[in-house]
N, C-alpha and C positions, 0 to 999 in steps of 0.2 A: 461424675469424676472430675476433678477440677484440674484442668492444665494452667500450672503455675507459670510455666515457660511463655505461653499466650500471653498472660499478664505481664510479664517482664518485658515483651515487647511492646505491648501496647503504652508500657511507661517510657518507651523511646530506645529501649536498648537494640545496640546492633544485632546482637545473637543473644540466644538464651536455651539453655538444654534441660531434659528432665527424663528421667525413668518413669514409666507409668507400667503399673499391673494392673490386672481386673478381669472380672468375669460378669459376661453379659452386657458389655459397655459397647450397645450400637448406639451411633450419631444419630439424633434425630432427625437431620436434614443434612443435605449435602452442603459444604462452604469451601470456601479459599480465604489463599491470605495476601496482603500484600508483601511477602517476605518469601522466601525458600523456604522449603519444610522437607528434613531428610527422615524419615520413618523406619527404623530399623527393628524388626521383629526378634526377639532374644528367644521366646517362648511360644508355644499354642501354635493357634492357625487365624488367620483373618481372610476376609473377601474385602476387596477394594472397587468402587466403582468411582473410575478417573474419567470424568466428562461421559464420553459414551461407548466406553469400554470397562471390562469387568476383568480382573485379576485375582487371583488366590496365591496368598503369602502363606511360605512356610517358614520355620527358624532359621536364621541368617540369610534370610531374604530383606531386600531394603527397595525403598521408593525415593524419590527425588521428585518433589513437586515445584517447579516454578510458580511465580506468584501470579493471581488471576488464573490459576486453573481449579474448575470444580472436582470434588471428590467427597467422600465419607466412604467408613469402613463399617463391617457388621460382620457377624456369626452365628450358628445357631447356638441354642442355650446351653450354657453350664462348660462353655471351652473356656477354661482359663487361659490367658496369655500377657506378655510381658513385651514392652517397646522401649525402646532408646530413641528420643525425638533431639532433633536440633533445628530451632529455626535462626535464619541469618538474613539481613537485608543485602541488598543488592551490590549496595556499594563497600560492602566488604570486600569482594572480591577484586583483587588488582588487577587482573589480567583481561582488558576485554573480548580476547579470544575466547577465554576459559569461560566467562559470562555469557558471552552469546550463543555459547554451546549447550549451558547449563537452561539457558531460558527458552529452547527451540520448543519442548514440550516436556510432560512427565516422563521419567522412564522406570522402569520396574528391574532390579536387579535380582536374577537367580544364578550367581557364580559362584565357582568351586570354592572350597572352604579358604585354600589357599590365596584366592585373589580377594575374597570380604575379609579376609582377617585383618589386613592392614587398617581397610575402612572402619570396620568395627573397634579394633584399637584407637584410631584417632579419636571416634565419638567417644570412648568411655575417659582418654584424658581431658577432651573438652570438658565433659561433664565433672571432672574432678578437680580441675583447674577453676571453674568455674565456682565451686566450693570453697574452693583455698581462697580467691578473691583478694590478693594482696596486690602491691604496687604494679606488677609486671604482669599481672593476668590477663588484661583486655590486649596486649600487643601479641601476648604468648597464644591466647586463642585467637586472634586474628591471623596469625600465620599458620596455626594448626586448621582452621577452616579452608584458606586457600591451599593449602595441602591435600587437605580431602577434595576440595573440590578439583583438583589436576587428577587425584585418581580416579575419580567418576567421570572426567572426560575420556581418561585414559579407557577406561572400560564401557563406553558409550556404546560401540557398535554391540556389545554382547547384551542389551537390553532385552528382556522378555516381550515375545508377543503376547496379546490378549488373550484370553479363554475363549472358546466358541461363543459367538454371537446368540445372542437369544432374544424375546422379544422386546423384552424390558429396555437392552441396550440400542436396539432398532427405534424404540418411541425417544431415548434420550439423544439418539444421533438426530432424529426427526425436529426435536426441540431445540435442538442446537442452531440447525439449518433455518428454522423458522419461528423462532423465539420474537420475533419485532411485527409478525404476523396476528391478527386476533385469533387466537386457538380455542376454539371450545371443545369441551369434552366430547359430545355429539361427532364433533367432525373428526375428531382423533379417533374416537372408537371406531367410526365408520371406515377411516383410513387403513385400519391395523385389524378389521374385520373380527372385531370384539366387543362384548356387551360392555357399556359403561360400568357397571358394576364389576365385572371382573376387572377392565381397565384398573380402575383407580386401586381396588384390592393388589392386585399383581404390580403394580408401581410403587405401592406405600409398603409391600413385603420386601422389596429390593433395594428401595431406596431410603425407608423410614421416611418419606416425606411425600406428599401431596404434591399431584401433579400442580396444582395452582401455584404452591408454593415454590416446586421446582423451578416454573415458569419466571415465579419474580427474582429468586435468585440469581438466575441467569441474566435478567433485564438489569438487575442492578449490579451486578459483576461489571457488565460492560458500561453501564453508566459509570461507575466508578473509573474505568479506566477512560472514560473520555474526559472525565471531570480533571483527571489527573495531566492527561497530555493532548488535550484541544482546549479550543479558545472557544468553543460553544455555550450558548447560555443555557443555563438548566431548564428552559421550556425547551429549546432547541434538542437537547439530550433526552430529554423525556419523551420526544417523538420519536427519533431515533431508535430508541430502545424498547418502542412498543406499546407506549402509554398514550392514550387519546386523552389524558387529563392531568394537566402538571399536579393539582392538589392530591390527586390518586399517586400519584409519582411520588409526590414528597411524603405522605404518608406509608407508602412501602417502603422506600428508601429507609427511614428513621427505623421502621420496624423490624430490617435485615442487619443495619448497621448499629443502632445505635446514636446516630447523629444525622443532621438533615444535609441534603446535599451540599447547599452554600455552606455550612460549617464544614463539611469532608473537602470542599472546593480550596476554603481559605487554609485548611492543614497541610493540603498538596503545594500550595503557593509559598506557605513557610519552608515548607522542607525544601522544595528546591528541584530542579532539574536531574534525570539521572545520571550519574557520575561518568559512563562512557561515552554520552552524547556530549559532553564538554569539550572533548578531542575535537569536534567538529569546529569549535572556536578557534581553534588553532591553524586551519586551513591558511599556508602561504602562495602569493604568487610564485614562488620559484620552488614548489611543488611541483611534481608531474602528473598526469593523469595517470599514470601506475601507482605512484604514492597514494594519490586519494581512493583508488578503487580497492587499495589494500586495507583502509580503514577498518576498524571491527564494526560500526555502528552500520557501514553502506554495505555488508555483506548480500543482502538483499537487490539492492539499487545499483551496484558495481556492474551486473554485465550491461544493464541498458545505460548506462551514461554516454558510451559511444558504441553503437551496435556495428558489428563486422570491425572490430577492431585489430588495428594493425601494429606494426613493431614503432612506425614510427608516430604514430597519436600515442600510444604507450608512453613514449617519453618526452612529449612535448609538455611545454611548462604551462602551468596554469596562466601565467600571465599572457600566455595567447589569447586566452578568451574573457579575461577581464573580470574578475572577483567580484568589484563594487559593480560593473556596468551590470552586470549579469544577477546580482545579489547571490551568488553560488553558495555561499555558506548558509546563508537562511534560509535558501530552499531547500537544501539537503537536511536542515535540522529541523524543519518544518515537515518533511515526507518521512524523516525517522520518527519523529512524534506520531505521525499519524498512524504509522506503522504498527508502532505499540498501542494506539488508540482503537485501534481496528478500523480506521477509515480511510487505510490504502489498502488497494489490493491491486494484485497483478493475474489479468486474465487471460485464457488462452483463446484467440480467435475463431480458430477452427478446431473440430472435433478430432478425437484420436484416429478414429477411423479414416477421417479425411488425410490427417498428415502422415498416416502409414501409407497412402496411395500416392500423397505428393508431399516428399519431406520438407521442401521449401518453404511450406504453408505453415511448419511448425516455429517459423521465426517469428509470427505474426503475432504481436501481444497488444493487450491495452492495459497501461498504467492508469488506476481509476484514482483520483482524489475525490471525497464526497466533498459535496457542497450543504447546503441550507435544504430542509425540508420544501417539497414541491417547486422548486427553483428547474429552470432548464438546465442544460449540459452543454458543454462544448467539446468538439471533437480538434485535438491539436496535432497537428502534423508537422513535426520539426523538420530541417533541412539536411543538407549533406550530401546535395549533388547526385542523388540517387544511388549512391555507394555505400553510405550507413546515414544513422540517425545522430544528428547532435542533441540528443536530449538533455544534456547537461546543460546547455547554452540555452536553447530555444523549446524543451519540453517542461524540465520541472519547474523552473521560475516562474514562466507563463501560467501552466496549470495551479500552482500554488498560489498564485496572486487572483486568477479566478475563484480559487476555492474561497481566498479570503473576502471576497465581494460576495460568496454566497451562493455560487455557481459550481455544478458538478464539472468534474474535466477530467476526459479522458485523452490520456498521449496513446497515439496510435503508432506502432513500431511497424511499419508496412514491409513488405518485400521488398530487399534492393540486394544492391553488388553484382548484377550482371548487365551485360548486353541485350538489348531489344527487352527491357524490362516492362514497359508498358503495354497493356492496360492494367497488368497486375495488381498496381497497388490500387487501383480502382476498385476491382473486386474485392480488394481486402475491406477498404472504406463499407463497400457495401455489406459484408458480413458482418464488419464491427456494429454498424447499426442494427441490425439483428441480435446481437449478445448485449448489446445496452438497453435496448428496448425490453428484452427478458427481466433485467435488474430493476425496472423503473418503480413497479410496485414496491419489491422490498429494499430498495435504496431510496426512497422517497422522493422521486424526481420526475420531471413531467418530461416527455418525448417530444412536446410542441416546441416550436420555436427555437430549434437548434442552431447552434453556430457553427461553422467548419473554419479553424484557424491554423494557416499555414506560413510556411516561412522558406525562402529560396527553393530549392527544388520540392519543398512540401508545400511552397506557395504555389507551385505549378501544380499540382496535385488538387489541393482546397478548390483551387480555379476552375481546373477542369471538371471537379465533382460539380460545379454549377451549371457546368453545359447540360443542355438536353442529350446532345449527340452520342457523349462519352461518358456523361456522370449521373445523376440521380434519376433521372427518367430511364434510360438503358438499363438501369437496375432494378426498377421497379420501388425507388426510394422516396419519402417525400424531401421536397425542396429546402434546402437550408433558410432560414430566415434571415441569415446574414453570414459573408464572407469575411474574414478578417485577416489581411494579408501583410505581411512584412516581405519585404525587398523580393517579391515572388516574380520567379524565371517565365513570363509569360508571353514573350514575342519571340518564337525560336527561329523565325525567319530572319529577324535580326541578328541573332546570335550566328546565325549559317552566314550572313553576308560579313559579320565583323571577323568572323575565322576564314575567309576566304581572303579577306584584304590583310589580314594581321601577316607579320614578320617576326613576330616575337616568339620565339619556343615553348616557353612555359605556356602562353595564354593560349598557345594552338596546341597545345598535347591537354591542359586543362579543359579548355572547351569541347576539343574534338571526342574527348573521356566521356564527357558530359551529354553530349549530342549522342553518342552512339549507345548509352544506356538509354537514351528516351527511344530512340527509335532504330535500333539495329546497326551494327557496324557499317552496310552501306547505304547509310542514310543520305537524303536528298533533302532541299529545300521542302518539295511537297510533302514526302512522306514524313517529315518533321510537323507539319501543317495541322497534322491529324489531332496532336499534342499542345497546340500551342492554343491558348485561350481567347487571346484576341482573334483568333480566325475562327474560331467554334462560338463564340459568345452571339446569342440571341436575346429577342425582346423579353423570356421568361428568366435571366439571368437575374440572381438575388441580387439585393443590397451587398454595395463592398465598401469596406474600408479597408484603407491601404497606406502604408507607411512607406518610404523608401529613401536614403538617403542619398544625396546629390553626388558624394565623394564614393560610393560604394564602386571597389576596384573588382568586384567579383562579378556581380550581375549588373549590368550598365543601365543607369537611371531610364535613360532612353526605351527600354523595355516598358517601364510603368507609364512612361508620358503614351507611349501608343497604346497601351492598355486603358489609360484615362480616355482617350479620344474614343476606342471603340464602346467605352463604357457611355460618351456623350452622345456618339451616334444612334446605339440600342437605345437612350431612354432610360437607362439603369440609374436609380438611387445611387449615389456613391459620395466618399468624401476621403478625398487624397490630400496626403501631407508628405512635401519634400522638405526635409531639413537639411541645412547644407552640409553640417557636419555629424559622422555617427559610423560612416563606414560599412561594412558586411559584417552579418552576425552578431549584431549589438545585442538582442533578446531583448529585455527591457529598456535598454538604453538610456540605464541610469548616469547621470553627469555627461550626456551626450545633448545633443540639438534634438534629439528623438526623445528626449526624457518624457514621461508622461503619455506617451499613444496608447497603452493599455488601455488606460482609462478612458480616453477620449474614443478608443473602437469599442469599448462596453456599453458607453452611452449611446454610440451609432445602434447599437444591437438592440439596446432597449427600445430605440425609437422607432426602429424596424417592426418590433414587436406587437407595437402601440402600447397606449397610455395605461394600461392595467396588469400589462404583463411583465415578469421578470423586474420587478422593482421589489 
């Protein structure tokens, strides 16, 4: 059966509609589109496999498929049906909020007739206007598609649940989770306690596809997203989606899509970036943190830009942080693109069982941005006085640049915001490393030669992790290959002495609250020493790169001078840089005297790894 609407979309139309009737029209394999599809069943009955879930569609029930969602439909023999289809590109939807909701997942609607009738009528009107095709048809169809999208979003909470799972849906779910691995029929049959013959026969009956075809389709689907939304080379993409040979990847890709990966990449470049990401280019200094958090493309990231959000932080203008200095718009854009490409993930560090017992641990997350295959990873610890994490300034831009250099970056959102916090965040690092280690094979990175990068209070945390007494050895973890520290708080004895001598109310309040979060409200110089890297350093301390501006108004540069002296006395390999101007919280430091520090730090890390690693 010919799908003319799909041909219209291939010709470059922004939307296309068609009514199709048939009998025994079972799809030969699961497929996906780069555009939205609304499938409205007018007559008959159809079974749909959507990724790893199965649904049964009856008349006046319908589905919306976002781009890049695997699906196919089938039915028993001799059951006639009629469906009404509508395809449209994401750029047609004018509301970023509506587009975001529609893009979240496929939804199956089984609504009462009174609720489905307006949607059905709009779809019929769109088809009629397409056939009319006069001077005003395109604009009118655009308005109707947006009205239709609004109706779908209004009813999104009423989407139906899938049918009861069976072995095939379990197999499909397994394939979606493991498609980047080398999956054999023997392994799959053993995993599901079934013979290879029955496995293949049952899978083909439900999906109209062989297991090998399905895996190829999955890999090509994810490859298309990486081609469209990342800067990875074709060779790198082939590895990421599970092909060991780029020639084989090219052959399979062309058999599925009809064009080579390089041709597909050129087509995406001509098309340009998704429309809703364009609003990130309009971020201005006079916007507030609250304004930023409410931008539609940042729905996933906004809760983590500043953890433990307060009203004063919500109202603070972005000029206080420096958009250009930290390359904030570019970093946000890169993370949004990575989210769509599937190369950015948010991970829970502790299991549900653990967080049920200790709810504070639920705040601990890892924001993972993938790098190149077989490269090491860096754990990034943003600062924030142990009161919150400044992820927007000291997390996202750093991770973005590390990823651009090929390294895998994990931003750690450790526990914060309470008095007597330490050593809890050190436990968070230890547990994070276990989570990261469990991902190494499937995400194609090495756990050897990892680095810990930290800023301000996060720099204190990173440096403490380098000590045997409080850090890696205490938790039975491997020693980092290097510590990359930005304006770290490493000498709490100095902070205590400055607090005692100061008559500045603002300094006394801020410093006193910070030290109380480190060692409790009754802190002493001695109790602070336990969490002061200067006093805890030993001969096994990792190599250190440190940058700290001389005009830092928050963490005195003397702290890092004392730390450098301790490094010298312990014989630790290190490189320290003390630019004249740049202040505190400079992140990447673009346009300041500290500019270029991260490139230097990564070269230092590479030297610490040895001549053949991390290149």
